[in-house]
C-alpha positions in Angstrom: -184.2 -6.2 61.6 -183.7 -4.6 58.4 -185.4 -4.0 55.4 -185.8 -2.8 52.0 -188.7 -2.1 49.8 -188.9 -1.1 46.0 -191.4 1.8 44.8 -192.0 4.9 46.3 -191.3 6.9 49.2 -193.5 5.4 52.1 -194.4 4.2 55.8 -194.4 0.4 54.8 -190.2 0.2 56.1 -191.2 1.0 59.5 -194.0 -0.7 59.7 -192.6 -3.6 58.8 -189.5 -3.4 60.5 -191.6 -2.6 64.2 -193.7 -5.9 63.1 -190.5 -7.7 63.1 -189.3 -6.0 66.3 -192.7 -7.1 68.2 -192.0 -10.4 67.1 -188.1 -10.1 68.4 -189.3 -8.4 71.2 -188.6 -11.9 73.3 -184.6 -11.8 72.3 -184.7 -8.7 74.4 -186.4 -5.9 75.6 -184.1 -2.7 77.7 -184.3 -0.9 74.9 -185.4 0.0 71.2 -184.8 2.6 68.0 -185.3 2.0 64.5 -183.6 4.3 61.5 -184.8 5.0 58.4 -183.6 5.9 55.2 -185.5 8.5 54.0 -185.2 11.1 50.5 -183.0 13.0 52.6 -179.5 11.9 51.2 -177.0 14.1 53.9 -179.2 12.2 57.0 -181.3 9.2 58.4 -184.1 9.8 60.7 -183.5 8.0 63.9 -185.7 7.1 66.9 -184.8 5.1 70.2 -185.8 4.7 73.9 -184.8 3.0 76.7 -187.7 0.0 78.2 -189.8 -2.1 76.4 -191.0 -2.1 72.8 -194.2 -0.4 73.4 -192.1 2.6 74.5 -190.8 3.7 71.2 -193.8 2.6 69.1 -195.9 5.5 71.5 -192.7 8.0 70.5 -193.4 7.1 66.7 -197.2 7.3 67.2 -196.5 11.3 68.4 -193.6 12.3 66.7 -194.2 9.7 63.2 -190.8 9.8 61.0 -190.4 10.4 57.3 -191.7 7.8 54.1 -188.1 5.5 53.8 -186.8 3.5 51.3 -185.2 1.3 53.7 -184.9 0.6 57.8 -183.2 -0.8 60.3 -184.6 -2.0 63.7 -183.3 -3.5 67.2 -184.6 -4.6 70.6 -181.8 -4.6 73.2 -180.6 -6.8 76.0 -177.7 -4.5 77.7 -174.3 -6.0 77.4 -171.9 -3.0 77.4 -173.9 -0.1 79.1 -176.3 0.6 81.1 -180.0 1.1 78.8 -180.7 4.1 78.2 -181.8 6.6 75.4 -178.3 6.8 74.3 -177.0 3.0 74.3 -180.3 1.5 72.8 -179.2 0.7 69.2 -178.8 2.2 66.6 -176.0 3.9 66.5 -174.6 7.1 64.3 -171.8 8.0 62.8 -170.5 10.0 59.6 -172.4 12.6 60.8 -175.4 10.8 60.8 -175.0 9.6 57.4 -174.6 6.1 58.6 -176.6 4.0 61.1 -176.0 0.5 63.1 -177.7 -2.3 64.6 -175.7 -5.3 66.7 -175.9 -8.2 68.3 -173.4 -10.1 70.6 -169.8 -8.7 71.7 -167.1 -7.3 69.9 -164.3 -8.1 72.3 -161.3 -5.5 71.1 -163.7 -2.1 70.8 -161.5 -0.6 73.5 -158.5 -0.8 71.3 -160.2 0.5 68.3 -162.3 2.9 70.7 -159.1 3.9 71.6 -157.8 4.3 68.2 -160.6 6.1 66.3 -161.4 8.8 69.3 -156.9 9.1 68.4 -158.2 10.4 65.0 -161.4 12.4 65.8 -164.4 10.3 66.5 -166.4 11.3 68.8 -168.3 8.7 70.7 -171.7 9.3 72.0 -172.6 6.2 74.6 -170.9 3.7 76.6 -171.2 0.6 73.9 -169.3 -1.4 72.2 -171.4 -1.5 68.7 -170.3 2.5 68.4 -166.7 1.5 67.5 -168.4 -0.8 64.8 -170.2 2.6 63.7 -167.4 4.6 63.8 -164.9 2.0 61.8 -167.9 1.8 59.1 -167.4 5.7 59.2 -163.6 5.8 58.1 -164.3 2.9 55.2 -167.0 4.5 53.6 -164.9 8.5 54.0 -162.0 6.5 52.1 -164.1 6.5 48.9 -165.4 2.7 50.4 -169.3 1.5 49.2 -171.4 0.3 52.8 -171.0 -3.2 51.4 -167.5 -3.2 51.1 -166.8 -1.2 54.1 -168.5 -3.7 55.9 -166.4 -6.3 54.8 -163.3 -4.3 55.3 -164.8 -3.5 59.2 -165.8 -7.1 59.5 -161.8 -8.6 59.6 -160.9 -5.9 62.2 -163.6 -7.3 64.7 -162.6 -9.8 67.3 -165.6 -11.4 68.9 -169.1 -13.1 68.4 -171.5 -10.4 66.7 -174.3 -9.3 64.2 -174.4 -6.0 61.9 -176.7 -4.5 60.4 -176.0 -0.7 58.6 -177.8 1.8 56.5 -176.0 4.3 54.5 -178.3 7.8 53.7 -176.6 8.1 49.9 -177.4 4.4 49.0 -180.9 4.8 49.5 -181.8 0.7 48.8 -179.7 -0.8 50.7 -179.1 -2.8 53.7 -175.6 -4.7 54.1 -175.3 -7.2 57.4 -172.4 -9.4 58.8 -172.3 -12.1 60.7 -169.3 -13.9 62.9 -171.0 -16.5 65.5 -174.4 -15.1 66.0 -177.6 -15.4 63.9 -179.0 -13.5 60.6 -181.1 -14.8 58.3 -182.3 -13.3 55.0 -185.4 -13.1 54.0 -186.9 -13.1 50.2 -189.7 -11.5 49.1 -191.1 -10.6 46.3 -189.8 -6.6 45.6 -188.6 -6.5 49.2 -186.3 -8.4 50.8 -185.7 -8.9 54.6 -182.5 -9.1 57.5 -183.6 -10.8 61.3 -181.7 -12.3 63.9 -185.2 -15.1 63.4 -187.1 -15.9 60.7 -189.8 -15.3 63.2 -189.2 -11.3 62.5 -190.4 -11.4 58.8 -193.0 -14.7 58.8 -195.7 -12.5 57.8 -193.6 -11.3 55.2 -192.1 -14.5 53.3 -192.0 -18.4 54.1 -188.3 -18.4 52.0 -185.3 -18.2 54.1 -181.7 -18.3 53.2 -179.1 -19.0 56.2 -175.9 -17.0 56.2 -172.4 -18.8 56.9 -169.7 -17.8 59.3 -168.3 -14.4 58.4 -170.5 -13.4 55.6 -171.7 -10.3 54.3 -175.0 -9.9 53.2 -176.0 -7.3 51.0 -179.9 -6.5 50.7 -181.7 -4.6 47.8 -185.3 -4.9 46.4 -184.5 -7.1 44.1 -181.4 -8.8 45.0 -179.8 -10.0 47.8 -175.6 -11.2 47.7 -173.8 -13.5 50.1 -169.9 -12.7 49.6 -167.1 -13.9 51.8 -164.9 -11.0 53.9 -162.6 -10.9 51.2 -165.2 -10.5 48.5 -165.8 -13.8 46.9 -169.0 -14.1 46.2 -170.8 -17.2 48.5 -174.0 -19.2 47.1 -176.7 -20.2 49.7 -178.8 -22.1 48.7 -183.1 -21.1 50.6 -185.6 -22.8 52.4 -189.0 -23.0 53.4 -189.8 -22.0 56.7 -192.6 -25.6 57.5 -195.0 -23.0 60.0 -196.8 -20.4 59.6 -197.2 -17.4 61.8 -200.3 -18.3 63.6 -198.0 -20.4 65.5 -196.4 -17.9 66.8 -199.2 -15.7 68.2 -201.0 -16.2 71.4 -204.2 -18.6 70.7 -206.5 -16.3 72.6 -203.9 -17.8 76.0 -203.4 -14.8 78.2 -199.5 -15.0 77.8 -197.2 -16.7 75.5 -196.0 -18.9 78.4 -199.8 -19.9 78.7 -200.2 -21.0 75.1 -196.9 -22.6 75.1 -197.8 -24.6 78.4 -201.0 -25.4 76.6 -199.0 -26.9 73.4 -196.9 -29.1 74.9 -198.9 -32.7 73.9 -199.0 -31.6 69.9 -195.0 -30.5 70.5 -194.0 -33.9 71.3 -196.1 -35.2 68.7 -194.4 -33.2 66.4 -190.9 -34.1 67.9 -191.9 -38.3 67.2 -193.6 -38.5 63.9 -192.3 -39.6 60.9 -188.9 -41.1 62.9 -189.1 -44.2 60.6 -187.5 -45.0 56.7 -189.1 -47.0 53.8 -187.5 -50.0 56.4 -188.9 -49.2 59.9 -185.5 -48.2 60.7 -185.5 -45.3 63.2 -183.4 -42.1 61.6 -181.9 -38.6 62.2 -183.6 -35.7 60.1 -180.0 -34.1 58.9 -176.1 -34.6 58.6 -174.9 -38.3 58.4 -172.6 -40.2 60.8 -170.8 -43.4 59.5 -172.7 -46.5 61.4 -169.1 -47.3 62.1 -167.8 -44.7 64.1 -171.5 -45.0 66.1 -171.1 -48.5 66.6 -167.4 -47.2 68.1 -169.0 -45.0 70.8 -167.3 -45.3 73.7 -168.5 -42.0 75.6 -171.9 -39.6 75.1 -171.3 -36.2 77.0 -174.3 -33.9 76.6 -173.2 -30.0 76.5 -176.0 -27.6 77.1 -177.1 -24.9 79.1 -179.7 -24.3 81.7 -183.3 -26.1 81.1 -181.0 -27.8 77.7 -178.8 -29.4 80.4 -181.8 -30.5 82.8 -183.4 -32.3 79.4 -179.3 -33.8 78.9 -179.4 -34.9 82.7 -183.2 -37.0 81.8 -181.0 -38.4 78.4 -178.6 -39.5 81.0 -180.8 -41.9 82.6 -182.5 -43.3 79.4 -179.5 -43.9 77.6 -177.5 -45.5 79.9 -180.2 -47.7 80.3 -180.9 -48.5 76.7 -177.5 -48.4 75.0 -175.5 -49.5 78.2 -172.6 -46.2 77.1 -171.5 -44.0 79.8 -172.8 -40.3 79.6 -171.6 -37.3 80.8 -174.1 -34.5 80.7 -171.2 -30.9 80.9 -172.5 -27.5 81.5 -171.5 -25.9 77.5 -169.7 -23.4 78.8 -167.4 -25.2 81.4 -166.9 -27.9 79.2 -163.8 -26.7 76.9 -162.0 -24.7 80.0 -161.4 -28.1 81.9 -159.3 -30.1 79.3 -161.7 -32.5 78.8 -161.4 -35.5 77.5 -162.1 -35.8 73.8 -161.9 -38.2 71.3 -162.3 -39.9 68.2 -164.6 -42.4 70.1 -166.7 -39.9 72.1 -169.8 -38.9 70.8 -170.8 -35.5 71.9 -175.0 -34.4 71.8 -175.6 -31.1 72.1 -178.9 -29.3 73.3 -180.3 -26.0 72.4 -183.6 -24.4 71.4 -182.6 -21.7 68.8 -178.9 -24.1 68.0 -177.4 -20.5 68.2 -176.5 -20.8 71.8 -173.2 -19.5 72.2 -171.5 -21.7 74.7 -172.5 -24.3 73.0 -171.6 -23.5 69.7 -167.7 -22.9 71.1 -168.2 -26.3 73.1 -169.0 -28.2 70.2 -166.4 -26.7 67.9 -163.9 -27.5 71.0 -165.2 -30.9 70.6 -164.4 -31.6 66.7 -161.1 -30.4 66.9 -160.5 -33.4 69.1 -162.2 -35.7 66.3 -165.5 -36.4 68.8 -168.6 -36.5 66.3 -171.5 -34.3 66.6 -175.6 -34.6 67.5 -177.9 -31.5 67.7 -180.6 -31.2 69.0 -182.6 -27.9 67.7 -185.5 -25.9 67.6 -184.9 -23.9 64.7 -183.9 -25.0 60.9 -180.4 -23.6 59.7 -179.3 -22.4 63.3 -175.3 -22.7 63.1 -175.7 -26.0 65.5 -178.1 -27.4 62.7 -175.2 -26.8 60.0 -172.4 -27.1 62.6 -172.8 -30.7 63.9 -172.3 -34.0 61.8 -176.6 -34.8 62.6 -179.1 -33.2 63.6 -182.4 -33.8 65.1 -185.0 -31.4 65.1 -187.3 -31.0 68.0 -189.8 -29.8 65.5 -191.8 -27.4 68.8 -192.3 -24.7 66.7 -191.6 -21.1 67.4 -190.8 -20.7 71.7 -191.5 -16.4 71.9 -192.1 -16.6 76.2 -188.3 -16.6 77.2 -188.7 -19.2 79.9 -188.6 -22.7 77.8 -191.8 -24.9 78.5 -192.3 -27.0 75.6 -189.5 -26.7 73.9 -187.8 -28.7 77.5 -190.4 -31.8 77.2 -189.4 -32.2 73.1 -185.6 -32.0 73.8 -185.9 -34.8 75.7 -188.4 -37.0 73.5 -185.6 -35.5 71.1 -182.8 -37.4 73.5 -185.4 -40.4 73.5 -185.7 -40.7 70.3 -181.7 -41.3 69.9 -181.2 -43.0 72.8 -183.6 -45.5 70.7 -181.6 -45.1 67.3 -178.7 -45.5 68.9 -180.1 -48.8 70.7 -180.9 -50.6 67.1 -177.8 -49.2 65.7 -176.0 -51.4 68.1 -178.1 -54.5 68.5 -178.7 -53.4 72.2 -181.8 -53.7 71.7 -184.1 -55.9 70.0 -186.7 -54.5 67.2 -189.6 -55.4 69.3 -188.4 -54.2 72.1 -188.0 -50.7 70.4 -191.4 -50.8 69.0 -193.1 -51.8 72.4 -191.1 -47.9 73.7 -192.5 -46.0 71.2 -195.8 -47.2 71.6 -195.1 -45.9 74.8 -194.1 -42.7 73.3 -197.2 -42.3 71.7 -198.9 -42.2 74.2 -197.3 -39.7 75.5 -199.1 -36.6 74.0 -202.5 -37.6 75.6 -201.0 -38.2 78.9 -199.5 -34.8 78.4 -203.2 -33.1 77.8 -204.2 -35.2 80.4 -202.3 -33.2 82.7 -203.0 -29.8 81.3 -207.3 -30.7 81.3 -206.8 -30.8 85.1 -204.6 -28.1 86.1 -206.4 -25.9 88.1 -205.9 -27.9 91.7 -202.1 -26.7 91.0 -202.9 -23.0 90.0 -204.6 -23.3 93.3 -201.9 -24.0 95.5 -200.1 -21.8 93.2 -201.9 -18.8 93.8 -202.6 -20.0 97.6 -198.2 -19.1 97.6 -197.9 -15.8 96.2 -196.4 -14.7 99.1 -193.7 -17.2 99.9 -189.8 -15.9 99.9 -188.0 -20.1 99.5 -189.6 -22.8 98.1 -187.9 -26.1 97.8 -187.4 -29.1 95.2 -187.3 -33.1 95.8 -186.4 -35.8 93.6 -184.6 -38.6 92.7 -183.5 -40.9 89.6 -185.5 -39.0 86.5 -188.0 -36.8 88.9 -184.0 -34.8 89.9 -183.3 -32.9 87.0 -187.0 -32.3 86.6 -187.2 -30.5 90.8 -183.9 -29.0 89.4 -186.3 -28.0 86.2 -189.1 -26.7 88.0 -187.2 -24.3 90.7 -185.1 -23.1 87.9 -189.0 -21.8 86.3 -190.1 -20.2 89.7 -186.8 -18.8 89.1 -187.0 -17.2 86.0 -190.5 -16.4 86.0 -191.2 -15.4 89.9 -188.3 -13.8 91.1 -188.2 -15.9 94.2 -185.8 -18.0 95.7 -186.1 -21.5 94.8 -183.7 -24.7 94.4 -183.8 -28.3 93.2 -182.1 -31.4 95.2 -181.6 -35.2 95.0 -184.0 -36.5 97.7 -181.4 -39.3 98.8 -178.7 -35.7 99.8 -181.1 -34.2 101.4 -179.7 -35.4 105.3 -176.5 -35.0 103.7 -176.9 -30.7 104.2 -180.1 -29.5 102.8 -182.5 -30.7 105.6 -180.8 -27.5 107.6 -183.5 -25.0 105.2 -186.4 -26.8 106.1 -188.5 -25.1 108.8 -192.0 -24.5 110.2 -194.3 -23.5 106.9 -191.9 -23.9 104.2 -193.3 -25.2 100.9 -191.2 -28.5 99.4 -192.4 -29.9 96.0 -191.8 -34.0 95.9 -191.6 -35.6 92.6 -192.6 -38.9 93.5 -191.5 -41.9 91.8 -193.9 -44.8 90.7 -195.2 -47.3 93.2 -194.8 -49.8 90.2 -191.4 -51.7 89.9 -189.0 -53.8 91.3 -186.4 -50.9 91.6 -188.7 -48.6 92.7 -187.5 -45.5 94.5 -191.4 -45.0 95.8 -190.6 -46.4 99.0 -186.9 -43.9 100.1 -188.8 -40.7 98.5 -192.0 -41.6 101.3 -189.0 -41.4 103.7 -187.6 -38.4 103.0 -191.0 -36.6 103.1 -191.0 -37.8 106.4 -188.1 -36.1 107.3 -189.1 -32.4 106.3 -193.2 -33.2 107.1 -191.4 -33.7 110.7 -189.9 -30.7 111.2 -192.9 -28.6 109.5 -192.4 -28.3 106.0 -196.2 -28.0 103.9 -195.8 -30.7 101.8 -196.9 -31.1 97.9 -196.6 -34.4 96.1 -196.7 -34.9 92.7 -197.6 -38.6 92.7 -199.1 -41.2 89.7 -202.2 -41.7 89.6 -203.5 -44.9 91.5 -200.7 -44.1 94.1 -202.6 -45.3 97.6 -199.4 -44.2 99.9 -199.1 -40.6 98.8 -202.1 -38.8 100.1 -201.1 -39.9 103.5 -198.0 -38.0 102.9 -199.3 -34.8 101.4 -200.5 -31.6 102.4 -201.7 -31.6 99.1 -201.4 -34.0 96.2 -201.4 -33.5 92.1 -201.6 -36.8 90.7 -200.1 -37.5 86.3 -201.3 -40.6 84.6 -199.3 -44.0 85.1 -196.2 -43.4 82.8 -193.3 -45.7 82.5 -190.3 -44.9 84.7 -188.3 -43.5 82.2 -190.5 -41.3 80.1 -192.3 -39.8 83.7 -190.3 -36.4 83.0 -192.8 -35.8 80.2 -196.0 -35.6 82.6 -194.2 -34.7 85.7 -192.6 -31.5 84.3 -196.2 -30.0 83.8 -197.5 -28.9 86.6 -194.3 -27.6 88.2 -194.3 -25.2 84.7 -198.0 -24.7 85.9 -197.0 -24.0 89.3 -194.0 -21.1 88.4 -196.3 -19.7 85.6 -199.2 -19.2 87.9 -197.4 -17.9 91.0 -195.5 -15.1 89.1 -198.8 -13.8 87.5 -200.6 -14.0 90.8 -197.3 -11.4 91.7 -197.7 -9.4 88.8 -194.4 -10.6 87.1 -194.4 -11.0 83.7 -193.9 -14.4 82.2 -193.2 -13.6 78.7 -190.2 -11.4 79.1 -188.5 -12.1 83.1 -186.0 -9.6 84.0 -182.4 -9.3 83.0 -183.2 -12.8 80.7 -183.3 -12.9 76.9 -184.6 -15.8 74.8 -181.4 -16.7 73.6 -177.8 -16.3 74.6 -175.5 -15.5 72.2 -172.5 -14.0 73.8 -170.3 -16.1 75.9 
């Protein structure tokens, strides 16, 4: 977070930056720090502490900083160096004149560190960030302004990074640069902001400006100047943030996780809203891929990581069924390293909540180099994937603060369904009346999700009873399989216990060896309706694990008369078409993981070792 304002030196820089860091803490919380340009031109005021932001806030209450005109602040998720006071940002150079903060990884830091040490630089931390600080110091010492120094330093750095810096001798300037890592400008009146997410300054302005690759920005109270690394001025169009600060607050819930679980009916409804053009055809949000290209597509590859990859697995079932196009789902960090077969007839679908997931960004760039077209499914307007994709479908889930994803997941699934129907309509795989029926079924999903939320107390009771369990398994088939994987991931993320998801048919091929007396096993039971229902086969899987003493928890459809005979515990969800069932089946698993982790005393909003956006590869 960076801030500069007009007027006399005062407390506002500290107040604004600390408020921004409070909103950004979900991105990293190993340590935190702040640096302020004061009226003393010889040195900056800096405080930084290991631990969560509250540790820094307590320190500032006990030892307040002097008035200032500009400030930068940082909450850290450690990559280089342990989370200690010394490794916390900001880092200082030039005898306390310059402070720098950094997201990302500087890949050539070792060589630069050796070079700078040979020239007399003294390093106080184990971080790669400090290298950039000493580079800036050397450039400033040669007579450059801070902005000129940042351009020169950026040209020498390899890797993925966002850097912000201040100089004690330039009291109303904050300078930033970005490469493969997010940085956004907030445009105020007599003050301006820099942050890695618009949520940091949403309390102060809703006007924002996105930066492109390898661009340097200088903000003062009355100006924002963007240049490339050679100094050529770049024009960037501002945009308006379409949600307000209340969307990023807990709304009466004890945690952001609880709030965001309860936001899911709204998230799905908002993702569905306004998807028709004047002629009644489905449309994407931004960008345009020529219809001839989409009609020629012979393969779709979904690239994503973690929860987003499980949304892609759900999409595979729906898109293949509706469009008759083969769909592959690839972990983005594996995709480009295995020499994938990609051509101009391949459509890449990149799914990322933040739109800044570095593995996914690098995967789509590799695919575009091979001639493929890219559709991004993201939640953040103006993010890197949104800008670099050929077309965009926004999930409109609103800000998701809890590190473990919930509402973004159901919104991503919904968006992939819309994409599948868009392609089916465009390619003539579905008649207009079939599309209309499927859209009507999708429109019913928010109310069905709300019914699950309104009847969720039994699953919470089950969770509290299992707070001491060490292992829990999840089984599903067809679209229930990726939901089993997601249920297990949520439990790992939030409660730190061993959890695994399996395809139920795979059970007898090895995983059944894990079953022992009393082991909790969740089963997502398919609907008994339909000619091709897998209901009977999954019931057989239940009997296999029950015979070995497992404790059976079943997620079943309302009206399923067979399910109670096989379950120790049962939780019902509304009747739902098979392909859309993940939208209701995942909700009780999210509630279970949140409730169990809460019963264990875990911080469900900020799980250990995790950050919201993985912006390094």
